[in-house]
Backbone as JSON, one array per atom type, in Angstrom:
{
  "sequence": "MFKKALLISTIALIMIGAVSAVDLEGFTAPENFKDLGDGVYVLYDSLGNADEILSVVEHNEHDWQDYITNDTNNSYTVFKGENNTYNYTDGSQDESGSFELIEVNGHKYIIDFTKVGIDKKNNFTATFENLSIFNKLNNVTPLIEE",
  "N": [[125.97, 118.63, 80.01], [125.43, 116.51, 78.26], [127.25, 114.56, 79.19], [126.2, 114.04, 81.71], [123.69, 112.92, 81.06], [124.56, 110.67, 79.7], [125.88, 109.32, 81.77], [123.72, 108.79, 83.53], [122.18, 107.15, 81.85], [123.94, 104.99, 81.53], [124.14, 104.03, 84.17], [121.46, 103.27, 84.52], [121.24, 101.18, 82.63], [123.03, 99.33, 83.73], [121.75, 98.75, 86.15], [119.33, 97.63, 85.2], [120.38, 95.38, 83.92], [121.44, 94.01, 86.13], [119.14, 93.42, 87.59], [117.7, 91.83, 85.79], [119.4, 89.7, 85.54], [119.04, 87.73, 87.47], [116.96, 85.17, 87.28], [114.24, 83.91, 88.39], [112.19, 82.66, 87.24], [113.05, 80.95, 85.33], [113.32, 78.21, 85.76], [112.42, 74.73, 85.56], [109.78, 73.05, 86.96], [108.86, 69.96, 88.64], [106.4, 67.72, 87.2], [102.95, 68.68, 87.37], [103.25, 70.69, 89.28], [102.21, 73.93, 89.98], [103.04, 77.03, 88.65], [103.45, 79.86, 90.51], [104.77, 82.18, 90.26], [107.63, 84.33, 90.88], [109.48, 82.37, 91.67], [108.06, 80.43, 93.06], [106.31, 77.44, 93.32], [103.49, 75.28, 93.33], [102.14, 72.19, 94.4], [99.09, 70.77, 94.24], [96.69, 68.9, 96.17], [94.1, 66.39, 95.63], [91.85, 67.68, 96.56], [92.31, 70.3, 96.17], [93.97, 71.54, 97.94], [97.07, 72.92, 99.09], [99.77, 70.79, 98.83], [102.47, 70.3, 98.48], [105.27, 72.47, 98.26], [107.42, 74.19, 96.12], [110.17, 76.19, 96.45], [112.25, 78.56, 95.03], [114.99, 80.17, 95.96], [116.94, 83.01, 95.89], [120.32, 82.81, 96.68], [121.74, 83.95, 99.69], [124.1, 84.55, 102.27], [123.01, 84.8, 104.86], [120.34, 83.75, 104.69], [121.04, 81.14, 103.9], [122.41, 80.2, 106.18], [120.26, 80.19, 107.95], [118.77, 78.1, 106.86], [120.46, 75.84, 107.25], [120.94, 75.6, 109.96], [120.13, 74.24, 113.05], [117.28, 75.03, 115.07], [116.11, 75.03, 118.03], [114.31, 76.56, 119.48], [112.32, 77.19, 117.69], [111.49, 74.74, 116.91], [112.86, 73.64, 114.7], [114.61, 71.39, 112.82], [117.4, 70.2, 111.14], [118.71, 67.81, 108.86], [121.47, 66.13, 107.48], [121.28, 65.07, 104.19], [121.19, 62.91, 101.3], [123.74, 63.03, 98.76], [124.74, 65.77, 98.98], [122.47, 67.14, 99.84], [119.8, 68.28, 102.0], [117.54, 67.51, 104.67], [114.61, 68.47, 106.5], [112.65, 69.28, 109.42], [110.03, 71.33, 110.48], [108.62, 72.23, 113.2], [107.17, 74.41, 114.19], [105.85, 75.38, 111.99], [104.59, 73.18, 111.05], [105.71, 71.61, 108.94], [107.77, 69.8, 106.6], [110.7, 68.87, 104.74], [112.96, 68.94, 101.88], [116.08, 70.25, 100.8], [118.55, 72.05, 98.84], [121.63, 73.5, 97.65], [122.31, 75.17, 94.69], [124.08, 76.13, 91.66], [123.72, 78.29, 88.95], [124.65, 79.68, 85.98], [126.52, 81.33, 87.3], [125.07, 82.27, 89.46], [123.81, 81.57, 92.67], [121.36, 79.42, 94.11], [118.88, 78.48, 96.49], [117.14, 75.57, 96.61], [114.11, 74.46, 97.56], [111.94, 72.03, 98.63], [108.97, 71.77, 100.17], [106.87, 69.99, 102.29], [103.55, 69.91, 103.35], [102.8, 69.38, 106.67], [104.24, 67.13, 109.07], [105.93, 64.17, 108.8], [105.98, 61.74, 111.12], [107.87, 59.73, 111.11], [110.01, 60.78, 109.91], [110.12, 60.67, 107.07], [111.3, 61.49, 104.08], [110.84, 60.96, 101.46], [109.09, 61.84, 99.31], [109.67, 64.64, 99.01], [112.44, 64.58, 98.58], [112.54, 63.02, 96.28], [111.21, 64.72, 94.45], [113.04, 66.8, 94.46], [115.21, 65.54, 93.25], [114.08, 65.05, 90.72], [113.67, 67.71, 89.88], [116.37, 68.47, 89.65], [117.22, 66.87, 87.49], [115.52, 67.79, 85.43], [116.41, 70.4, 85.17], [119.06, 70.18, 84.73], [121.04, 70.32, 86.82], [123.22, 70.05, 89.7], [123.57, 69.47, 93.21], [125.5, 71.75, 95.15], [128.53, 71.3, 97.01], [128.51, 71.58, 100.52], [129.0, 74.84, 101.77]],
  "CA": [[124.66, 118.0, 80.03], [125.54, 115.24, 77.56], [127.94, 113.61, 80.08], [125.26, 113.68, 82.77], [122.71, 112.02, 80.45], [125.27, 109.42, 79.41], [126.1, 108.67, 83.06], [122.42, 108.28, 83.99], [121.82, 106.03, 80.97], [124.82, 103.87, 81.85], [123.7, 103.49, 85.46], [120.17, 102.61, 84.3], [121.49, 99.91, 81.94], [123.66, 98.41, 84.69], [120.71, 98.32, 87.09], [118.43, 96.73, 84.48], [121.12, 94.14, 83.74], [121.55, 93.32, 87.42], [117.82, 92.92, 87.95], [117.29, 90.76, 84.88], [120.35, 88.59, 85.6], [118.49, 86.71, 88.35], [115.69, 84.77, 86.67], [113.61, 82.85, 89.17], [111.16, 82.04, 86.41], [113.68, 80.13, 84.3], [113.46, 76.82, 86.16], [111.32, 73.82, 85.26], [109.35, 72.29, 88.14], [108.31, 68.64, 88.33], [105.03, 67.69, 86.65], [101.8, 69.02, 88.21], [103.48, 71.86, 90.13], [101.7, 75.13, 89.34], [103.94, 78.18, 88.8], [102.78, 81.03, 91.06], [105.63, 83.33, 90.02], [108.68, 84.67, 91.86], [110.18, 81.19, 92.14], [107.21, 79.6, 93.92], [105.49, 76.46, 92.6], [102.69, 74.53, 94.31], [101.49, 70.94, 94.01], [97.82, 70.69, 94.98], [96.11, 67.57, 96.3], [92.85, 66.21, 94.88], [90.84, 68.6, 97.09], [92.71, 71.66, 95.87], [94.79, 72.09, 99.02], [98.51, 72.85, 98.85], [100.35, 69.59, 99.4], [103.93, 70.47, 98.47], [105.65, 73.76, 97.71], [108.79, 74.36, 95.66], [110.63, 77.58, 96.52], [113.57, 78.86, 94.5], [115.39, 81.35, 96.71], [118.27, 83.49, 95.55], [121.2, 82.56, 97.81], [122.58, 84.89, 100.43], [124.67, 83.8, 103.39], [122.08, 84.83, 106.0], [119.29, 82.75, 104.45], [121.64, 79.81, 103.88], [122.64, 79.82, 107.56], [118.94, 79.85, 108.52], [118.38, 76.78, 106.36], [121.3, 74.72, 107.7], [121.17, 75.66, 111.4], [119.03, 73.79, 113.92], [116.73, 76.08, 115.93], [115.2, 74.34, 118.94], [113.25, 77.48, 119.91], [111.25, 77.15, 116.68], [111.31, 73.32, 116.55], [113.41, 73.42, 113.36], [115.73, 70.45, 112.85], [117.9, 69.9, 109.8], [119.48, 66.58, 108.78], [122.24, 65.96, 106.24], [120.67, 64.05, 103.34], [122.05, 62.27, 100.3], [124.27, 63.8, 97.63], [124.81, 67.21, 99.28], [121.14, 67.7, 100.1], [119.42, 68.34, 103.41], [116.13, 67.3, 105.01], [114.3, 69.23, 107.71], [111.29, 69.37, 109.96], [109.76, 72.64, 111.1], [107.47, 72.01, 114.06], [106.36, 75.62, 114.37], [105.05, 75.57, 110.77], [104.06, 71.86, 110.68], [106.22, 71.33, 107.6], [109.02, 69.08, 106.48], [111.1, 68.96, 103.35], [114.32, 68.69, 101.41], [116.61, 71.4, 100.08], [119.93, 71.99, 98.37], [122.19, 74.73, 97.09], [122.78, 74.95, 93.32], [124.59, 77.31, 90.98], [123.37, 78.36, 87.54], [125.16, 80.9, 85.34], [127.2, 82.16, 88.28], [124.17, 82.66, 90.54], [123.46, 80.45, 93.55], [119.96, 79.36, 94.52], [118.44, 77.44, 97.41], [115.97, 74.88, 96.07], [113.46, 73.92, 98.76], [110.66, 71.36, 98.49], [108.33, 71.72, 101.49], [105.64, 69.21, 102.37], [102.68, 70.33, 104.44], [102.71, 68.32, 107.67], [105.48, 66.44, 109.42], [105.85, 62.72, 108.92], [106.62, 61.4, 112.4], [108.96, 58.8, 110.86], [111.02, 61.51, 109.14], [110.16, 60.13, 105.72], [111.46, 62.6, 103.14], [110.86, 60.36, 100.13], [108.41, 62.66, 98.29], [110.38, 65.89, 98.76], [113.74, 64.26, 97.99], [112.26, 62.56, 94.91], [110.94, 65.9, 93.63], [114.31, 67.51, 94.34], [115.97, 64.8, 92.23], [113.44, 65.32, 89.42], [114.02, 69.09, 89.56], [117.76, 68.5, 89.2], [117.29, 66.29, 86.14], [114.83, 68.69, 84.5], [117.15, 71.66, 85.02], [120.45, 69.83, 84.5], [121.85, 70.89, 87.9], [123.6, 69.16, 90.79], [123.78, 70.23, 94.44], [126.86, 72.13, 95.51], [129.03, 70.81, 98.29], [128.26, 72.58, 101.58], [129.98, 75.92, 101.85]],
  "C": [[124.71, 116.62, 79.38], [126.18, 114.18, 78.46], [127.01, 113.13, 81.19], [124.22, 112.68, 82.26], [123.33, 110.66, 80.16], [125.5, 108.64, 80.7], [124.81, 108.05, 83.59], [121.99, 107.08, 83.16], [122.66, 104.8, 81.28], [124.41, 103.21, 83.16], [122.39, 102.73, 85.3], [120.36, 101.25, 83.63], [122.12, 98.89, 82.88], [122.62, 97.88, 85.66], [119.73, 97.35, 86.44], [119.1, 95.38, 84.28], [121.21, 93.34, 85.01], [120.23, 92.71, 87.82], [117.44, 91.75, 87.07], [118.23, 89.56, 84.92], [119.82, 87.44, 86.45], [117.1, 86.37, 87.83], [115.1, 83.61, 87.44], [112.54, 82.12, 88.38], [111.75, 81.03, 85.42], [113.83, 78.67, 84.63], [112.22, 76.03, 85.78], [111.03, 73.0, 86.51], [108.88, 70.91, 87.71], [106.84, 68.75, 87.87], [103.99, 67.96, 87.75], [102.04, 70.13, 89.23], [103.03, 73.09, 89.36], [102.62, 76.31, 89.68], [103.13, 79.38, 89.3], [103.58, 82.3, 90.83], [106.62, 83.55, 91.15], [109.36, 83.45, 92.46], [109.39, 80.29, 93.07], [106.31, 78.74, 93.03], [104.74, 75.64, 93.63], [102.11, 73.29, 93.65], [100.25, 70.83, 94.88], [97.36, 69.24, 95.07], [94.77, 67.52, 95.56], [91.73, 67.13, 95.36], [91.18, 70.06, 96.84], [93.51, 72.33, 96.97], [96.27, 71.97, 98.66], [99.07, 71.63, 99.57], [101.87, 69.71, 99.5], [104.25, 71.77, 97.76], [107.12, 73.72, 97.33], [109.1, 75.85, 95.73], [112.04, 77.66, 95.96], [113.97, 80.2, 95.11], [116.79, 81.76, 96.28], [119.14, 83.41, 96.81], [121.78, 83.86, 98.38], [123.0, 84.16, 101.69], [123.73, 83.75, 104.59], [120.99, 83.77, 105.85], [119.86, 81.33, 104.5], [121.89, 79.32, 105.32], [121.33, 79.47, 108.27], [118.51, 78.45, 108.1], [119.16, 75.66, 107.04], [121.54, 74.68, 109.21], [119.93, 75.2, 112.17], [118.6, 74.94, 114.83], [115.68, 75.44, 116.84], [114.08, 75.25, 119.43], [112.06, 77.47, 118.96], [110.98, 75.73, 116.19], [111.75, 73.02, 115.12], [114.64, 72.55, 113.49], [116.11, 70.11, 111.42], [118.81, 68.68, 109.87], [120.25, 66.58, 107.46], [121.6, 64.82, 105.47], [121.68, 63.43, 102.41], [122.56, 63.29, 99.29], [124.24, 65.31, 97.85], [123.45, 67.88, 99.38], [120.88, 67.65, 101.6], [117.93, 68.04, 103.52], [115.86, 68.06, 106.3], [112.87, 69.0, 108.15], [111.18, 70.73, 110.64], [108.47, 72.51, 111.89], [106.59, 73.23, 114.23], [105.47, 75.89, 113.16], [104.34, 74.28, 110.34], [104.41, 71.53, 109.23], [107.47, 70.47, 107.7], [109.43, 69.15, 105.02], [112.56, 68.64, 103.11], [114.78, 69.93, 100.65], [118.07, 71.17, 99.71], [120.35, 73.38, 97.92], [122.71, 74.39, 95.7], [123.38, 76.25, 92.78], [124.27, 77.2, 89.5], [123.85, 79.71, 87.01], [125.78, 81.87, 86.35], [126.34, 82.65, 89.43], [123.81, 81.41, 91.35], [122.01, 80.59, 94.0], [119.78, 78.25, 95.55], [117.15, 76.87, 96.83], [115.34, 74.12, 97.23], [112.1, 73.32, 98.4], [110.1, 71.15, 99.89], [107.03, 70.96, 101.4], [104.84, 69.72, 103.56], [102.52, 69.15, 105.39], [104.05, 67.64, 107.88], [105.2, 64.96, 109.55], [106.64, 62.32, 110.16], [107.78, 60.43, 112.25], [110.1, 59.46, 110.09], [111.22, 60.91, 107.76], [110.17, 61.3, 104.74], [111.44, 62.11, 101.69], [110.27, 61.28, 99.07], [109.21, 63.93, 97.98], [111.75, 65.63, 98.13], [113.58, 63.81, 96.54], [112.0, 63.76, 93.99], [112.18, 66.76, 93.45], [115.18, 66.86, 93.26], [115.41, 65.04, 90.83], [113.76, 66.74, 88.96], [115.44, 69.17, 89.0], [117.92, 67.96, 87.78], [116.67, 67.23, 85.12], [115.65, 69.95, 84.19], [118.65, 71.45, 84.83], [121.38, 70.49, 85.53], [122.2, 69.8, 88.91], [123.83, 70.04, 92.03], [125.26, 70.56, 94.63], [127.24, 71.49, 96.83], [128.87, 71.94, 99.3], [129.4, 73.58, 101.65], [130.64, 75.94, 103.2]]
}
């Protein structure tokens, strides 16, 4: 009985450690972004509408491939940006933005700044600027494409 209890306790501790190892709340967003929890931050405009969204997504290969692969069926186009970052437009969602892949404490994350609406001139200045600010605040740099 003692061995069984010890085994269950050990498994429970390992599971708790694995769950707590990924901390999506531990990042600092640029000024005026409101933390909604679970790695989502929102910048509201003067009317209280969502203007830009920061998503911190735990990396997995499937999601990463979705981010970096053009999808003409869904009007999703991705462009290589500066310093190992990417820019994209998503016509089906009327969004555009900038994203990157980072690593912190052995865990990889996709950092995505999404702007509501698509700038027809493909101007990613605001989202790229916020991505750069995020990197400085959190002392991270984008990883080179896998």
